[in-house]
C-alpha positions in Angstrom: 77.6 124.7 90.9 75.7 127.1 88.5 77.3 130.0 90.5 80.8 128.7 89.6 80.4 127.7 86.0 78.2 128.6 83.2 76.0 126.0 81.6 74.5 126.1 78.2 71.1 127.6 77.8 68.3 125.1 76.9 68.1 124.7 73.2 64.9 125.4 71.2 62.7 122.4 70.3 64.0 122.1 66.8 67.6 122.4 67.9 66.8 119.7 70.7 65.8 117.2 68.0 69.3 117.6 66.4 71.2 117.2 69.5 73.7 114.3 69.4 74.2 114.2 73.2 71.9 115.2 75.9 71.9 114.7 79.7 70.2 116.2 82.8 72.2 116.8 85.8 70.7 117.2 89.3 72.8 118.0 92.2 72.1 116.8 95.8 73.6 117.4 99.1 77.4 117.7 99.0 77.0 118.6 95.2 76.6 114.8 94.2 75.6 114.8 90.6 72.8 112.5 89.3 73.2 112.4 85.6 70.2 111.0 83.5 70.4 110.6 79.9 68.5 108.5 77.0 71.6 106.5 76.0 75.2 106.0 76.9 76.7 108.7 74.7 74.6 111.2 76.8 75.5 109.5 80.0 79.2 110.0 79.2 78.4 113.4 78.1 76.8 114.4 81.3 79.3 112.6 83.5 82.3 114.4 82.0 80.6 117.9 82.2 79.6 117.3 85.9 83.1 116.0 87.0 84.7 119.0 85.1 82.5 121.5 87.0 84.2 120.2 90.0 87.7 119.1 89.1 88.7 120.5 85.7 92.2 121.5 86.8 92.7 117.9 88.3 91.4 116.3 85.3 93.4 118.3 82.7 96.5 117.7 84.7 95.9 113.9 84.6 95.4 114.1 80.8 98.7 115.9 80.5 100.5 113.1 82.5 98.8 110.4 80.4 99.9 112.0 77.1 103.5 112.3 78.3 103.5 116.0 78.0 104.5 117.1 81.7 107.9 118.4 80.7 106.5 120.4 77.8 104.2 122.4 80.1 105.9 122.2 83.6 109.4 121.6 82.8 111.4 118.2 83.2 112.4 118.4 86.9 109.0 119.4 88.3 107.6 117.0 90.8 104.7 114.7 90.0 103.4 111.4 91.0 103.1 108.2 88.9 100.7 106.1 90.6 101.8 106.3 94.2 105.3 107.1 93.5 106.9 110.5 93.6 108.9 111.3 90.4 110.1 113.9 88.0 108.0 115.1 85.1 110.4 113.7 82.5 110.3 110.2 84.2 106.5 110.5 83.9 106.7 111.4 80.3 109.2 108.6 79.5 107.2 105.9 81.4 103.9 106.7 79.5 105.7 106.9 76.1 107.2 103.5 76.9 104.4 101.5 78.3 101.6 102.7 76.1 101.1 101.8 72.5 98.1 103.9 71.2 97.5 101.7 68.1 97.1 98.6 70.6 94.8 100.7 72.8 92.6 101.7 69.7 92.6 98.0 68.6 91.6 96.8 72.1 89.0 99.5 72.5 87.5 98.6 69.1 86.6 95.3 70.4 84.5 96.7 73.2 80.7 97.0 73.0 78.8 99.7 71.3 77.6 101.0 74.8 81.1 101.2 76.0 82.4 103.0 72.9 79.4 105.5 73.1 80.1 106.2 76.8 83.8 107.3 76.0 82.5 109.3 72.8 80.2 111.1 75.1 82.7 111.6 77.7 85.1 113.3 75.2 82.3 115.5 73.9 81.1 116.5 77.5 84.7 117.4 78.6 85.2 119.5 75.6 81.8 121.1 75.7 82.6 122.2 79.2 86.0 123.8 78.2 84.2 125.7 75.4 81.4 126.9 77.8 83.8 128.1 80.5 87.1 128.7 79.0 87.1 132.3 80.5 85.8 131.1 83.9 88.2 128.3 85.0 89.4 128.0 88.6 92.6 130.0 89.6 94.6 126.7 89.6 94.5 126.4 85.9 92.9 129.6 84.5 94.5 130.7 81.3 97.0 127.7 81.2 97.8 126.2 77.8 97.8 122.6 79.2 94.0 122.9 79.7 92.8 122.0 76.3 90.2 119.8 74.5 90.9 116.1 74.5 90.5 113.2 72.0 89.4 109.7 72.5 93.3 108.8 72.6 93.7 110.9 75.6 90.9 109.1 77.5 92.3 105.6 76.5 95.8 106.4 77.6 94.4 107.8 81.0 92.3 104.7 81.5 95.2 102.3 80.7 97.5 104.4 82.9 95.3 103.8 86.0 95.2 100.0 85.4 99.1 99.9 85.7 99.0 101.6 89.1 100.0 98.7 91.2 102.3 97.2 88.5 104.9 98.8 86.3 103.9 102.3 87.5 105.7 101.5 90.8 108.9 101.2 88.8 108.3 104.1 86.4 111.4 106.0 87.3 113.4 102.8 87.2 112.3 102.2 83.7 112.9 105.9 82.6 116.3 106.1 84.1 117.6 102.7 82.9 120.8 102.8 81.2 123.4 100.3 80.1 126.2 99.7 82.7 128.7 101.7 80.8 126.8 104.9 81.1 124.9 104.1 84.3 127.4 105.6 86.7 127.2 109.0 84.9 123.5 108.8 84.4 122.9 108.0 88.0 125.1 110.7 89.3 123.1 113.3 87.5 120.0 112.3 89.5 119.4 114.6 92.5 119.2 112.9 95.9 116.8 114.5 98.2 116.3 113.9 101.9 113.5 114.2 104.3 112.8 113.6 108.0 113.1 110.0 108.9 109.4 109.8 110.0 108.2 111.2 106.9 110.1 108.8 104.9 108.6 105.9 106.9 104.9 107.4 106.4 105.6 107.6 102.7 106.7 103.9 102.6 103.7 102.8 104.5 101.2 104.7 102.0 100.1 101.8 99.8 96.8 101.4 98.1 94.8 99.5 100.5 91.4 99.1 101.7 89.1 97.3 104.0 86.0 95.6 102.5 83.3 93.7 104.2 80.4 91.8 102.4 77.5 90.2 104.7 75.1 87.6 103.6 71.5 87.4 104.9 72.7 85.2 107.8 74.8 88.0 109.3 72.2 90.9 108.8 69.1 92.0 110.8 67.0 91.9 107.8 68.3 89.0 106.0 69.4 90.9 103.0 73.0 91.3 101.8 75.1 94.4 103.1 78.4 95.8 101.9 80.7 98.1 104.0 83.6 99.6 101.9 86.5 101.8 103.2 89.1 102.0 100.3 92.3 103.7 101.2 93.5 106.0 98.5 95.4 109.2 98.0 93.8 112.4 99.0 95.8 114.4 96.5 96.7 113.8 93.0 94.9 112.1 90.0 93.5 109.1 91.8 90.8 110.6 93.7 87.2 109.2 93.8 84.3 111.2 92.6 80.6 110.6 93.6 78.2 110.2 90.8 74.9 108.5 89.9 74.2 107.5 86.2 70.8 106.6 84.9 69.3 105.7 81.6 65.6 105.2 82.8 64.3 101.7 82.6 67.7 100.5 81.3 70.6 101.4 83.6 70.9 102.8 87.1 74.1 102.7 89.1 75.5 105.0 91.9 78.7 105.2 93.9 82.1 106.6 92.9 84.4 106.8 89.9 88.1 107.5 89.8 89.0 110.9 88.3 88.7 111.0 84.5 86.7 107.7 84.4 83.1 107.7 83.1 81.9 104.7 85.2 81.1 103.8 88.8 84.0 101.6 90.2 82.6 101.1 93.7 79.0 101.4 94.4 75.5 99.8 93.9 72.5 99.5 91.9 68.9 98.4 93.2 69.9 94.6 93.7 73.6 94.5 94.5 76.4 96.4 95.9 80.2 96.0 95.8 83.5 97.4 96.9 87.2 96.8 96.2 90.3 96.2 97.9 93.9 95.9 96.5 94.7 92.3 96.1 97.8 90.0 96.4 97.9 88.5 93.0 100.8 89.0 90.6 100.0 91.8 88.2 103.4 92.0 86.7 106.6 89.9 86.6 110.4 90.6 86.0 112.3 88.6 83.6 116.0 88.1 84.5 118.0 88.5 81.3 121.4 86.8 80.7 123.4 89.4 78.6 125.8 88.8 75.7 129.2 89.3 77.5 130.3 91.5 74.7 127.3 93.7 74.6 125.1 94.6 77.6 122.3 95.6 75.2 121.8 92.0 73.9 120.6 89.0 75.7 120.3 85.2 75.2 117.1 83.4 74.7 117.4 79.5 74.0 121.0 79.9 73.2 120.5 82.7 70.7 121.5 86.3 70.9 118.8 88.8 70.8 119.4 92.6 70.5 117.5 95.0 72.7 115.2 97.2 70.9 116.7 100.8 71.2 113.7 103.2 71.3 114.6 106.9 71.1 111.9 109.0 72.8 111.8 112.7 72.2 110.4 114.7 75.2 109.3 118.2 74.5 110.6 120.6 76.9 108.8 123.9 78.3 112.0 125.8 77.6 114.4 124.9 75.0 115.0 122.0 72.6 113.4 118.4 73.1 115.3 116.0 75.2 116.0 112.7 73.5 116.4 109.7 75.7 117.2 106.1 74.6 115.4 103.4 76.3 115.8 99.8 75.8 113.2 97.1 75.4 113.1 93.2 75.4 110.8 90.7 74.0 109.2 90.8 77.5 109.0 94.5 78.0 111.2 97.5 78.9 114.5 97.2 80.9 114.4 98.7 84.3 117.3 99.2 86.6 117.7 99.7 90.5 121.3 100.8 90.9 122.8 99.8 94.1 120.7 96.7 94.5 120.6 93.1 93.2 118.5 94.3 90.3 120.8 96.7 88.9 121.6 96.5 85.0 125.2 94.9 85.0 127.4 93.3 82.4 126.0 89.9 83.2 122.2 90.5 83.8 119.4 93.0 83.3 115.8 92.8 84.2 112.8 93.5 82.0 109.3 94.1 83.4 106.1 92.7 81.9 102.7 94.2 83.2 99.5 92.2 83.0 97.6 95.3 82.6 99.5 96.8 79.6 96.8 97.7 77.0 94.0 97.1 79.4 91.1 99.3 78.2 88.4 96.8 79.4 87.5 98.4 82.7 84.6 100.3 81.2 83.0 97.2 79.7 83.4 95.3 82.9 81.9 98.1 85.1 79.0 98.3 82.8 78.4 94.7 83.2 78.7 95.1 86.9 76.3 97.9 87.0 73.8 95.7 85.3 74.4 92.8 87.6 71.2 91.5 89.5 72.9 89.7 92.1 76.5 88.6 93.1 76.8 85.8 90.4 76.4 88.5 87.8 79.2 90.5 89.4 81.3 87.3 89.3 80.5 86.7 85.7 81.4 90.2 84.7 84.8 90.0 86.5 85.5 86.5 84.8 84.6 87.5 81.3 86.4 90.7 81.1 89.3 90.4 83.7 88.9 94.2 84.0 89.5 94.9 87.7 93.0 95.9 87.4 94.7 95.0 90.8 91.6 94.6 93.0 89.6 92.0 95.1 85.9 92.5 94.8 83.4 91.9 97.6 79.7 92.0 96.9 76.3 91.3 98.3 72.8 91.3 96.9 69.3 91.7 98.2 68.8 87.9 98.3 71.3 87.8 101.1 74.3 86.3 99.2 77.9 87.6 99.7 80.7 87.2 97.3 84.6 87.5 97.7 86.6 87.3 94.5 90.1 88.0 93.6 89.5 87.9 89.8 91.8 90.4 88.1 94.4 90.6 85.3 97.2 88.5 86.7 100.3 86.7 85.3 99.6 83.2 84.2 102.2 81.0 85.5 101.5 77.5 86.7 103.1 76.2 89.9 105.0 73.7 87.8 106.3 76.4 85.6 107.2 78.7 88.5 109.0 76.0 90.2 111.1 75.3 87.2 111.5 78.9 86.1 110.9 81.4 89.0 111.7 83.0 92.2 110.1 85.6 94.5 111.7 88.4 96.4 111.2 89.2 100.0 108.9 92.4 100.5 110.7 95.2 98.3 110.4 98.7 99.3 108.5 100.8 96.8 106.4 97.8 95.4 102.8 96.9 96.3 103.4 93.3 95.4 106.2 90.8 95.8 108.5 90.8 92.9 108.3 87.6 90.8 111.3 86.7 88.7 111.2 84.4 85.7 114.1 83.1 83.6 114.3 85.2 80.6 117.0 83.0 78.9 114.3 80.3 78.2 111.2 80.8 76.0 109.7 77.9 78.2 109.5 80.4 81.0 107.2 82.9 79.3 103.8 83.5 80.5 101.5 80.6 79.7 98.8 81.1 76.9 95.3 81.5 78.1 92.5 80.0 75.8 89.4 82.0 76.0 91.0 84.9 78.1 90.4 88.5 76.8 94.4 88.7 76.4 96.6 85.8 76.2 99.0 85.3 79.1 96.5 86.1 81.8 95.5 83.8 84.6 92.3 82.2 83.8 89.3 83.3 86.1 88.7 79.7 87.0 92.1 79.5 88.7 91.5 82.6 90.8 89.7 82.9 94.2 86.0 83.2 94.5 83.8 82.2 97.3 80.0 82.6 98.0 78.8 83.0 101.8 75.7 83.7 103.6 77.6 84.9 106.6 80.5 87.1 105.8 83.6 87.8 103.6 86.2 90.5 104.2 89.6 91.6 103.1 92.1 94.2 104.2 94.7 93.6 101.6 95.9 90.1 103.0 95.6 86.8 101.3 92.4 85.5 99.9 92.9 82.8 102.4 91.4 85.0 105.2 88.3 86.0 103.4 86.3 83.9 105.9 88.3 82.2 108.6 85.6 79.9 109.5 85.9 78.5 105.9 89.3 79.3 104.4 89.9 78.9 100.6 92.2 76.1 99.6 95.7 77.3 98.5 95.8 78.4 94.9 98.7 78.8 92.5 101.8 81.0 93.1 100.5 83.9 91.1 97.6 84.5 93.6 100.1 85.8 96.1 102.3 84.4 98.8 100.7 86.1 101.9 99.1 82.9 103.3 102.7 82.0 104.5 103.0 85.4 106.2 101.6 87.1 109.2 98.2 88.8 108.4 98.2 92.5 109.0 96.8 94.2 112.1 94.0 95.5 109.9 93.0 92.0 108.8 93.3 90.7 112.3 91.4 93.5 113.7 88.6 93.3 111.0 88.0 89.6 111.6 87.9 90.2 115.5 85.4 92.9 115.2 83.2 90.9 112.7 83.4 87.8 115.1 82.6 90.1 118.1 79.3 91.5 116.5 78.3 88.2 115.2 78.7 86.2 118.5 75.9 88.6 120.0 73.9 89.9 117.2 73.9 91.0 113.5 74.8 93.9 111.3 72.9 96.7 109.8 74.3 99.5 107.8 74.8 101.8 110.7 76.4 99.2 112.9 78.7 98.0 110.0 80.2 101.4 109.5 80.5 102.3 113.0 82.5 99.0 113.5 84.8 99.7 110.7 85.5 103.2 111.7 85.7 102.5 115.3 89.3 103.6 115.7 90.3 100.8 118.0 94.0 100.1 117.8 94.6 96.5 117.4 98.5 96.8 117.6 98.1 98.9 120.7 96.1 96.3 122.6 98.9 93.9 122.0 101.7 96.2 122.7 100.7 98.0 125.8 100.9 95.4 128.4 104.7 94.9 127.5 105.3 98.6 127.1 103.8 99.3 130.7 106.3 96.7 131.8 109.2 98.2 130.0 108.2 101.8 131.2 109.0 100.5 134.9 112.8 100.2 133.8 114.9 103.1 135.1 116.2 104.0 131.8 112.7 104.3 130.1 112.0 107.7 128.7 109.8 108.8 131.4 107.8 111.8 129.7 107.0 109.2 126.7 106.0 106.5 129.2 103.8 109.0 131.0 102.0 110.0 127.7 101.5 106.5 126.7 99.9 105.9 130.1 97.2 108.3 129.3 96.4 106.7 125.9 93.0 105.1 125.6 94.2 102.6 122.8 92.1 104.4 120.0 92.7 106.7 117.3 89.9 108.9 118.1 90.2 112.9 117.9 90.3 113.1 121.7 92.9 110.3 122.1 95.9 111.6 124.0 99.3 110.0 123.0 97.8 108.4 119.7 100.3 110.1 117.5 103.2 109.1 119.8 102.2 105.5 119.5 101.6 105.8 115.8 105.3 107.0 115.2 106.6 104.3 117.9 104.8 101.5 116.2 105.8 102.7 112.7 109.4 101.5 113.7 108.8 98.9 116.1 106.2 97.0 114.1 108.6 96.2 111.3 111.1 94.5 113.6 111.7 90.8 112.7 112.3 89.8 116.5 109.2 91.6 117.8 107.2 88.5 119.0 108.0 85.9 121.5 105.3 83.5 119.9 104.7 82.5 116.3 101.8 82.8 114.1 99.4 79.8 114.2 97.1 79.5 111.0 94.4 78.0 113.1 94.3 81.2 115.3 94.5 84.0 112.8 93.3 86.7 115.1 95.1 85.7 118.2 98.7 85.0 117.2 101.2 86.2 117.6 100.2 88.3 120.8 103.2 88.7 123.1 105.9 91.4 122.6 109.5 90.5 123.4 110.8 92.8 126.1 113.9 91.0 127.5 117.4 92.1 126.8 118.2 93.7 123.5 114.6 93.3 122.4 113.4 95.5 125.3 116.3 98.1 124.5 115.2 98.3 121.0 111.5 99.0 122.1 112.6 101.9 124.3 114.9 103.2 121.7 111.9 103.3 119.3 109.8 105.0 121.9 112.4 107.6 122.6 112.6 108.3 118.9 109.0 108.8 118.7 109.2 111.2 121.6 112.1 113.1 120.1 110.3 113.4 116.8 107.2 115.2 118.4 109.3 117.3 120.7 111.3 118.6 117.7 107.9 119.6 116.0 107.0 121.3 119.1 104.1 118.9 119.8 103.2 117.7 123.2 103.5 114.0 123.6 100.1 113.6 124.9 98.4 116.1 122.7 94.9 115.0 121.5 95.0 113.5 118.2 92.5 115.9 116.7 94.7 118.7 117.6 97.7 117.4 115.6 96.3 115.4 112.7 94.1 117.3 110.3 93.2 117.9 106.7 94.3 121.3 105.5 91.7 123.2 103.5 93.1 126.6 102.9 93.4 128.3 106.4 91.2 125.7 107.9 92.5 122.6 109.7 89.8 119.8 110.0 90.6 117.3 112.6 90.8 113.7 111.2 90.9 110.6 113.2 92.5 107.2 112.3 96.1 106.0 112.3 98.7 104.5 109.9 99.2 101.7 112.3 97.0 99.1 114.0 93.5 100.6 113.3 91.0 99.6 110.5 90.4 103.5 109.9 94.0 103.9 108.1 95.1 107.5 107.9 98.6 108.6 106.8 99.6 112.0 107.5 103.0 113.9 106.7 104.6 116.6 109.0 103.6 120.0 108.4 104.0 123.2 110.5 102.2 122.4 113.8 101.2 118.9 113.1 100.6 116.3 110.5 98.5 116.9 107.3 96.4 114.0 106.0 97.6 112.8 102.6 96.2 109.2 102.3 93.7 107.0 103.8 89.7 106.5 103.8 88.4 107.9 100.7 84.9 107.0 99.4 83.3 105.2 102.3 79.9 103.5 101.9 77.7 101.1 103.8 74.8 99.7 101.6 71.9 97.4 102.1 68.5 96.9 100.6 64.8 97.1 101.3 61.8 96.1 99.3 62.1 99.2 97.1 65.7 99.4 96.3 69.3 100.3 97.8 69.5 101.8 101.3 73.1 103.6 101.2 75.1 105.8 103.4 78.3 107.2 102.2 81.0 110.0 102.6 83.7 111.2 100.2 86.4 112.1 102.9 88.1 114.8 100.9 85.0 116.2 99.4 83.8 116.4 95.7 85.7 119.3 94.4 89.4 120.3 94.3 88.6 123.9 93.7 88.9 126.0 96.9 86.2 128.4 95.6 83.8 125.5 95.4 81.3 125.0 98.2 82.0 121.4 97.9 85.8 121.8 98.6 85.5 120.7 102.3 81.9 120.1 103.3 82.2 116.3 103.4 85.6 116.6 105.0 84.1 118.3 108.0 81.5 115.4 108.1 84.1 113.0 108.0 85.8 114.6 110.9 82.7 113.6 112.9 82.8 110.0 111.3 79.4 111.0 109.9 78.1 109.1 106.8 74.8 110.4 105.0 72.2 109.0 103.0 73.0 108.6 99.3 70.0 109.3 97.4 69.0 106.7 94.6 65.2 107.0 93.8 63.7 109.8 92.0 61.9 110.7 95.3 65.0 110.6 97.3 66.8 112.8 94.6 64.1 115.4 94.5 64.0 115.5 98.5 67.9 116.1 98.6 68.2 118.4 95.5 70.2 121.6 96.1 69.5 123.2 92.7 67.2 122.8 89.8 68.1 120.2 87.2 70.1 121.5 84.4 69.9 120.0 80.9 73.0 120.2 78.6 72.9 119.3 74.9 75.0 119.3 72.0 
């Protein structure tokens, strides 16, 4: 990386003594930075400097978003992403201005430990030092741009809190930003452009949810009797929520490696010498909607306990790139801002409006919690950190330690509403497009329906950790974004309160069923090691295909079946490997068929999670619908000029400049989730496996293999722009060095010390 960016010269001894921040960065294979410092200020300093070397343009763009300044630099109608949701810049600016209270963020941060505060102070200094050292040498993507500027602690706090709301109110950001009283709503809505896209692209976008697979094995399930973690988080390949590999060390005091989210100075998924952990997105309720009963004479006032309460009218001025600022009036209730979904039951009408409350609003506890997890000596320590700080914003945690213990925990900031209060005050929507969680509605006309106070919690109104899910095992725990109930089907967790998610009443996903089947298959005849663990998780078997193909072969015997499509499916090997012919045809087909309510002839049996339902309905109208879906899939590929039986690796790829790197996996039916959108000549990967790790332990420390699927750097000029992506194409994980000896053996350049 020294060829790409300048680093400050080593200072003279007298100057060194006066340095406030100091860190040494050693880069190993794939450009992974190992940052060593004498204190947390230096650690943050070095972490920010290293991350900026690889991703300064992405980092700066993220800080522009979190500060609500996108319209100022890029114009109001430019496209951006809020969390996972495509939006306009002005919607992003209004959302962040509405949901973030900088005074509250400062107050919350002031309560954190001295180590946490020092880490952030060092991060700010390291980022700014990088810009001062390299202002005239920035990548082409942001060179000379006014939006790349030095940051303050406030910018970091806004960014950290913005990430925590990713699975909650961020999913409704545009619905908050564009909400208007019913008198003006028709005019307001008519001004919003409506765009269209190919139907398949829309369906793929709808399927792109924060997800993941996580497995943790205890000593009874591993070849060496020690714990082991296999993690495969599914996150976007583009935008601000990319992972970044990093190793952070204060000799003798602190030592953790793994991956951080962009613009975060701590390891979110990773390992130390005694314990490893990964995350998956959970089913708990991280936000709720309050249904407001409005004053019949004024749709900007609502009734609580029989008394009229005016909404707060907040005028927000948004700076524009060209022209005068735009002033938008948004409305807030005692519960939170008003949102509106015109054309649905959740529109702002004369009778009702909906306010949104986010359990992660003001959450700047992540650093505190992850520092505690990094110091944990076993899975009990991981659990205690989760319970004390409630910092993991929307996540399950799966962990294992060298003593052979495994932990599954869904302990996160969730809404505190008891079963009794929810029965009296609440309701729940069916799955709602555009939201990760089911929508929980509470009666906003009664103060008795507010979130319940939580004695001892870091923030009142959050569900106590003691009421959330946690289980310790010596065999296995797993999660693929379904209910906590399926963490271990040999020992299911008892049903918890409604805010822990309703999915135990629903059909588990194909990934959940596939993962459980594969774990059971291995353990019936042997045990796991780190290589077998990742080979199994990335095996590309299509669980949905195994269920569907017997019925499809029968249907393809019909005279009206689309013969070319049937011929292509006949060649399919049932996997999502690079050489798999017909895999993309099946993916498009199942993307429609798998959503059908009348798909199965048998029902889900909670005593047979893996095996039910198993039989596809093919008679009469059900069979007609399946053949229609198959024809749609075939027509989609034909219109794109793609052969129905094309090998998957020829049509699904990661674009890196002119290079197209074949990528396996599928958005349907496989553990190795891969989402790709239509581009010229095929499908470009945009979402899926990200930081993949398999971690065990020996007598000296951790034994880890990992890959960052989209590579460390977003700069096309970097040697680490595509190197790991090529390795992931081969499903190859590589040793992640941790000890001094391992780091020295893999070093690709001399260590560099930076000081300030």
